[in-house]
Each structure stands twice: as structure tokens, then as C-alpha cells.
C-alpha positions in Angstrom: 27.9 -3.8 -36.7 30.7 -6.3 -36.1 31.1 -7.0 -39.8 31.2 -3.3 -40.5 34.1 -2.9 -38.2 36.1 -6.1 -38.8 35.7 -6.1 -42.6 37.7 -2.9 -43.3 40.1 -3.6 -40.3 41.0 -6.9 -41.7 41.1 -5.6 -45.3 43.6 -2.8 -44.5 45.6 -5.1 -42.4 45.8 -7.8 -45.3 46.7 -5.1 -47.7 49.7 -3.9 -45.6 50.8 -7.5 -45.0 50.5 -8.4 -48.7 52.2 -5.1 -49.9 55.3 -6.0 -47.9 55.1 -9.8 -48.5 55.3 -9.2 -52.2 58.0 -6.6 -51.9 55.7 -3.9 -53.4 56.9 -1.9 -50.4 60.0 -2.5 -48.3 60.0 -2.8 -44.5 61.8 0.6 -44.6 58.7 2.2 -45.9 56.7 0.7 -43.2 59.0 2.1 -40.6 58.6 5.5 -42.3 54.9 5.3 -42.2 54.9 4.2 -38.6 56.9 7.4 -37.6 54.4 9.4 -39.7 51.6 8.0 -37.6 53.3 8.5 -34.3 54.8 12.0 -35.0 52.3 13.7 -37.3 48.8 12.1 -38.1 48.0 10.8 -34.6 49.0 14.0 -32.9 47.0 16.0 -35.4 43.9 13.7 -34.8 44.2 14.1 -31.0 44.8 17.9 -31.0 41.9 18.5 -33.6 39.4 16.5 -31.7 40.4 17.7 -28.1 40.6 21.4 -29.0 36.8 21.3 -30.1 35.6 19.9 -26.8 34.9 21.3 -23.4 36.2 20.1 -20.1 33.2 18.2 -19.1 33.3 16.2 -22.3 36.9 15.1 -22.0 37.7 14.7 -18.2 36.3 11.4 -17.0 38.0 10.7 -13.5 36.2 7.3 -13.2 37.7 6.0 -16.5 41.2 7.5 -15.7 41.3 6.0 -12.2 40.0 2.7 -13.2 42.2 2.2 -16.2 45.2 3.8 -14.5 44.9 1.7 -11.5 44.4 -1.5 -13.5 47.5 -0.8 -15.6 49.6 -0.2 -12.3 48.2 -3.5 -10.8 49.4 -5.5 -13.8 52.6 -3.5 -13.9 53.7 -4.3 -10.4 52.3 -7.8 -10.4 54.5 -8.7 -13.5 57.3 -6.9 -11.8 57.2 -9.1 -8.7 56.7 -12.3 -10.5 59.6 -11.7 -13.2 62.0 -10.4 -10.7 61.3 -12.6 -7.7 60.1 -16.0 -9.3 62.1 -15.9 -12.7 65.1 -14.1 -11.1 65.2 -11.3 -13.7 67.2 -8.1 -13.0 65.3 -5.0 -12.1 66.1 -3.8 -15.7 64.7 -6.9 -17.5 61.7 -7.3 -15.1 60.7 -3.7 -15.6 60.8 -4.0 -19.3 58.7 -7.2 -19.4 56.1 -5.6 -17.0 55.5 -3.2 -19.7 54.3 -6.1 -21.9 51.8 -7.1 -19.2 50.3 -3.5 -18.6 50.4 -1.6 -21.8 48.2 -1.9 -25.0 48.9 -1.0 -28.7 46.6 2.1 -28.2 48.4 4.4 -30.7 48.0 2.1 -33.6 45.4 -0.6 -33.2 43.4 1.1 -30.5 43.1 4.5 -32.7 42.1 2.5 -35.8 39.5 0.4 -34.2 37.8 3.2 -31.9 37.8 5.7 -34.8 35.9 3.0 -36.8 33.6 2.3 -33.9 32.8 5.9 -32.4 34.5 8.4 -34.6 36.1 11.5 -33.4 34.7 10.8 -29.9 37.4 8.1 -29.6 40.0 11.0 -29.1 38.7 11.5 -25.5 39.5 7.9 -24.5 42.6 7.5 -26.5 43.9 10.7 -24.9 43.2 9.4 -21.3 44.7 6.1 -22.1 47.8 7.4 -23.8 48.4 9.8 -20.8 48.3 6.7 -18.6 50.6 4.7 -20.8 53.2 7.4 -21.4 53.4 9.4 -18.5 52.9 6.5 -16.0 53.9 3.1 -17.4 56.6 4.2 -19.9 58.0 6.6 -17.3 58.2 3.8 -14.8 59.7 1.5 -17.1 62.5 4.0 -18.3 63.1 4.9 -14.7 63.5 1.4 -13.2 65.3 0.1 -16.4 67.9 2.7 -16.1 68.0 2.6 -12.2 68.7 -1.1 -12.6 71.8 -0.3 -14.7 73.0 2.5 -12.2 75.5 1.4 -9.7 75.0 4.5 -7.3 71.7 5.9 -6.2 72.8 9.4 -6.4 72.3 9.6 -10.1 68.6 8.8 -9.9 67.5 12.4 -9.6 69.3 13.1 -12.9 67.6 10.1 -14.4 64.2 11.2 -13.4 64.7 14.6 -15.0 66.2 12.9 -18.2 63.0 10.6 -18.2 60.7 13.5 -17.9 62.4 15.5 -20.6 62.3 12.5 -23.1 58.5 12.1 -22.5 57.7 15.7 -23.0 59.5 15.5 -26.4 56.8 12.9 -27.5 54.5 14.5 -30.2 51.6 12.5 -28.8 52.0 13.7 -25.4 52.6 17.4 -26.7 49.4 17.3 -28.8 47.4 16.1 -25.7 48.9 18.8 -23.5 48.0 21.4 -26.3 44.6 20.2 -26.8 44.0 20.1 -23.0 45.3 23.8 -22.7 42.8 24.8 -25.5 39.9 23.2 -23.5 41.0 24.8 -20.2 41.8 28.4 -21.5 38.6 28.0 -23.7 40.7 28.8 -26.9 39.5 28.0 -30.4 41.9 27.1 -33.3 41.4 28.9 -36.4 39.5 27.2 -39.2 42.5 26.9 -41.4 44.4 25.2 -38.7 41.5 22.8 -38.0 41.1 22.0 -41.6 44.9 21.0 -41.9 44.8 19.0 -38.5 41.4 17.1 -39.7 43.1 16.0 -43.0 46.2 14.8 -41.4 44.2 13.3 -38.4 42.0 11.2 -41.0 45.0 9.3 -42.2 45.9 8.1 -38.6 43.4 5.2 -38.5 44.0 3.7 -42.0 47.7 4.1 -42.0 47.9 2.6 -38.4 46.3 -0.6 -39.6 48.4 -0.7 -42.7 51.5 -0.5 -40.6 50.4 -3.2 -38.3 49.8 -5.4 -41.3 53.1 -4.7 -42.7 54.9 -5.3 -39.6 53.6 -8.8 -39.3 55.8 -9.9 -42.3 58.7 -12.1 -41.2 57.3 -12.4 -37.5 57.9 -16.1 -36.6 57.7 -18.0 -33.2 60.8 -19.7 -32.8 60.2 -21.0 -29.0 57.4 -20.7 -26.4 58.1 -21.0 -22.9 56.5 -20.5 -19.5 57.6 -16.9 -19.3 56.3 -15.9 -22.7 53.0 -17.8 -22.1 52.4 -16.1 -18.7 53.3 -12.6 -19.9 50.7 -12.9 -22.9 48.1 -14.4 -20.6 48.6 -11.4 -18.1 48.1 -9.1 -21.1 45.3 -10.3 -23.3 43.3 -12.1 -20.5 44.0 -10.8 -17.1 44.4 -7.2 -18.0 41.0 -6.7 -19.8 39.4 -8.6 -16.7 41.1 -6.3 -14.0 40.1 -3.2 -16.0 36.5 -4.4 -16.6 36.1 -5.2 -12.7 37.6 -1.9 -11.6 35.3 0.2 -14.2 32.3 -1.7 -13.3 32.8 -1.2 -9.6 33.5 2.6 -9.8 30.9 5.4 -9.8 30.2 7.5 -12.8 31.3 5.1 -15.4 29.1 4.7 -18.1 28.6 1.6 -20.3 30.5 3.1 -23.1 33.5 3.8 -20.7 33.2 0.3 -19.5 33.3 -1.2 -23.1 36.1 1.0 -24.5 38.3 0.4 -21.4 38.0 -3.3 -21.7 38.5 -3.3 -25.5 41.7 -1.2 -25.1 42.9 -3.4 -22.4 42.6 -6.5 -24.5 44.7 -5.1 -27.3 48.1 -6.8 -28.0 51.2 -5.5 -26.5 52.6 -2.2 -28.1 55.4 -2.3 -30.7 57.5 -0.1 -28.3 57.7 -3.4 -26.1 59.8 -4.9 -28.7 62.0 -1.9 -29.2 62.6 -1.6 -25.4 63.4 -5.3 -25.4 66.0 -4.9 -28.0 67.5 -1.7 -26.2 67.8 -3.6 -23.0 69.0 -7.0 -24.3 65.9 -9.0 -23.9 65.6 -9.7 -27.7 63.7 -13.0 -28.2 62.4 -12.7 -24.6 60.3 -9.8 -25.7 60.0 -10.4 -29.5 58.1 -13.8 -28.9 55.4 -12.6 -26.4 54.9 -9.6 -28.8 54.1 -11.8 -31.6 51.8 -14.1 -29.6 50.0 -11.3 -28.2 49.3 -9.7 -31.6 47.8 -12.9 -32.9 45.7 -13.7 -29.7 45.0 -10.2 -29.0 43.3 -9.5 -32.2 41.2 -12.6 -31.7 40.3 -11.2 -28.3 39.3 -7.9 -30.0 37.0 -9.7 -32.3 35.3 -11.1 -29.4 34.9 -7.9 -27.7 33.6 -6.1 -30.7 31.0 -8.8 -31.0 29.7 -7.7 -27.6 29.7 -3.8 -28.6 25.8 -3.9 -29.2 25.4 -4.5 -25.5 27.3 -1.5 -24.4 27.1 1.2 -27.1 
């Protein structure tokens, strides 16, 4: 089973890498494919998969609480360490905390889980993406901007601005639409389902292809304690915390335990590097991102080797 998952995963990653490395495709093409995945194919996959389920199938409070609480623990632990010990500003510390508490769920998570459990993966991907986007990203945006504000009376407007930007995210909109179909017992027309299914099937291979192409040109220039600590918190501590929380909570199946741990072990999201550039961290964000991509994929291979014990 491990070989059946890893072989296509590595093959598509390698194809994406070699396409850019040999200049068959340009880096701008990879960026366009990345936008297509996040704005078209992934939302289509989530909406198609969610709209066909009932509430009992998609709502798992044990998973949501366990993964959400674990993410918050990692976020605030990293925030305290980088602000207090390493003396970063609130803005920089909040962005670095994103690297410790958020996974590359949209790309690598989607690709691996769809290979592993098919359309059923949309349930876990949706719950995880809600936690990451509506909780972690919202806190990062709010705290990062708050750190730049000199007067607190701007914070209410800032909160509203953050909420508006999140609600424009196609992934979040597709999850909301899918949940609305479930709650209102609405069924999408067959023609719409066919379109969504076709688009959704491109999410997994394109996500892997994009990750492979994005690896071209990534180089480690310097490794320091801050980078090593951040990577360790992400690829080692986060899956351990999530596993412990899910294992201790009631009504959490072995599948939920495995999927939550696997997603927690994933590398940092590409968005972490983008946030780092936007808020002036640059290499301080890029270096841990590169390290976590390499080490995270090794960790994922280990967890996939254990899948037969849980699935």
C-alpha cells in the first residue's frame, strides 16, 4: 500500500521538478497552476464531495476540537518563544508562529489523502482547512497588522478587514457552500456535479506537480537555532501533540487519528513564505520552509508506512 501511494506521489513531484529544471515550463507557469489549484480545482473538489454527504458524515467534533486545539497550542507556544526569547516584534512572531502550527494541507494534504482514501478525504480536508484559514490565518493577519498599528482604536476595523479577506477565499467559500447544501438538504444538479467532478479530479495531480516545480531554485543558505526550532515544532512536535489530543478524546476513530497526525506532519504551507516576504522576514521564513519541505516529506513517508495499522 505504501508503494502504491508513494510511487505516483514521487513520480508527479519529479515530473514537476524536471519540467521547470529543464526549462520545459517557466516558474510563471507553475505560479499560474498554483492559482488554478487554489481558486478552481480544490474548491470544486471540496464542493462536489461535501454536497453529496449528510451532516453525520462530515461533522466530527472530536477531530475538529483535537486538531484545532493542537494547532492553537503550537501557535501560542511559538508566539511566546519567538516574542519573548528571540525578541521578535509581535508582527514577526505571529508570522513565524504560522510556520509552527499550519500545514501544507491545500497542496500536499489534498494530493496524499485523495490517493489514500479518495473523495472521503474532502471531509477531513474541509475541517482542517476551516481551522487553518478561519482560525490560524485569521490570527496571523490580525496580530501581524496589530503589531504595525500604533493606536488600538484601529483594531476593530482591522478585524473586519481580516474577516472580509478570508470570506473572499474560494476554498472557504466552497466549504461554506458545501456545508449549506448539507444543512439545507440541497442536491446539486447532475450537470453541475459533473463539472465539479471533472475540475476536482485535477486538484491532486496538479497540486503535486506545483510542489515539485516549486522546489527548483530552493537552497539553504544558512541554518540557525531559530530555523531548526521552528522546523522541529512543525514536523515533530505538531504531529505528536495532535496525535495525543485525538487519542485522548472520545468518538475519534483510528482513521481520524491517522489522518489528523498525517496532516499535522506535513511541511509548512507555501503561504508561510509569502507572509514572510510581505512582513519583511524573507530568509527567516524561506529557510525553515525549505527545511520543513524536505524533512516533512520524509516524515509523511514514515506515517504512510504505518497506515495499515489505522485504515
